[in-house]
C-alpha positions as CSV (number, residue, x, y, z in Angstrom):
1,M,4.1,-13.2,11.1
2,E,0.9,-14.6,12.0
3,Q,-1.1,-16.1,8.8
4,S,-5.1,-16.2,9.1
5,L,-7.3,-17.8,6.7
6,F,-8.6,-14.8,5.1
7,H,-5.2,-12.9,5.0
8,I,-5.1,-11.0,1.6
9,P,-2.1,-9.1,0.5
10,R,-2.0,-5.5,0.7
11,K,-1.2,-5.1,-2.7
12,W,-4.4,-6.8,-3.6
13,I,-6.4,-4.6,-1.4
14,G,-4.8,-1.5,-3.0
15,A,-5.6,-2.6,-6.4
16,F,-9.1,-3.4,-5.4
17,I,-9.5,0.0,-3.9
18,G,-8.2,1.5,-7.1
19,L,-10.8,-0.4,-9.2
20,I,-13.5,0.6,-7.1
21,C,-12.4,4.5,-7.1
22,S,-11.7,4.1,-11.1
23,L,-15.1,2.8,-11.4
24,L,-16.9,5.4,-9.4
25,L,-15.1,8.1,-11.4
26,I,-16.3,6.5,-14.7
27,F,-19.9,5.9,-13.5
28,L,-20.5,8.8,-11.5
29,G,-18.1,11.7,-12.4
30,F,-15.4,13.2,-10.1
31,W,-17.6,15.3,-7.7
32,K,-20.2,12.7,-7.0
33,A,-17.4,10.0,-6.7
34,V,-15.4,12.3,-4.0
35,F,-18.9,12.6,-2.1
36,V,-19.4,8.9,-2.2
37,L,-15.9,8.3,-0.9
38,L,-16.3,11.3,1.7
39,C,-19.4,9.4,3.0
40,V,-17.9,6.0,3.1
41,G,-15.0,7.4,5.0
42,L,-16.9,9.1,7.6
43,G,-19.5,6.1,8.2
44,F,-16.2,4.0,8.7
45,L,-14.8,6.6,11.3
46,I,-18.2,6.6,13.0
47,G,-18.4,2.8,13.0
48,Q,-14.6,2.5,14.3
49,R,-15.7,5.0,17.0
50,L,-18.8,3.4,18.2
51,D,-16.9,-0.1,18.2
52,T,-14.0,1.2,20.4
53,E,-16.3,3.1,22.8
54,G,-18.1,0.0,23.8
55,E,-22.0,-0.2,24.2
56,Q,-23.2,2.8,23.5
57,S,-26.4,4.2,21.7
58,I,-26.3,6.1,18.5
59,S,-28.4,9.0,20.0
60,E,-25.8,9.3,22.7
61,F,-23.0,9.4,20.3
62,F,-24.6,12.2,18.2
63,G,-25.6,14.1,21.3
64,R,-21.8,14.4,22.3
65,L,-21.1,15.1,18.5
66,F,-23.9,17.7,18.1
67,P,-24.5,19.2,21.8
68,S,-27.7,21.3,22.2
69,H,-27.4,24.5,23.9
């Protein structure tokens, strides 16, 4: 198992995510917190896809996502 300088145990990452989710629920309410989490997840997926496909402009990405007829 490789150790790096920024190795953080998964249990602490999970605890931090739980803390963030609970604070969102307290301050925003259920549906607003769900919306925020969905937007963060969608942004993560779009960024991950752009990273794995190499140098590609955002307009090309959205052009493939929403093709014009």
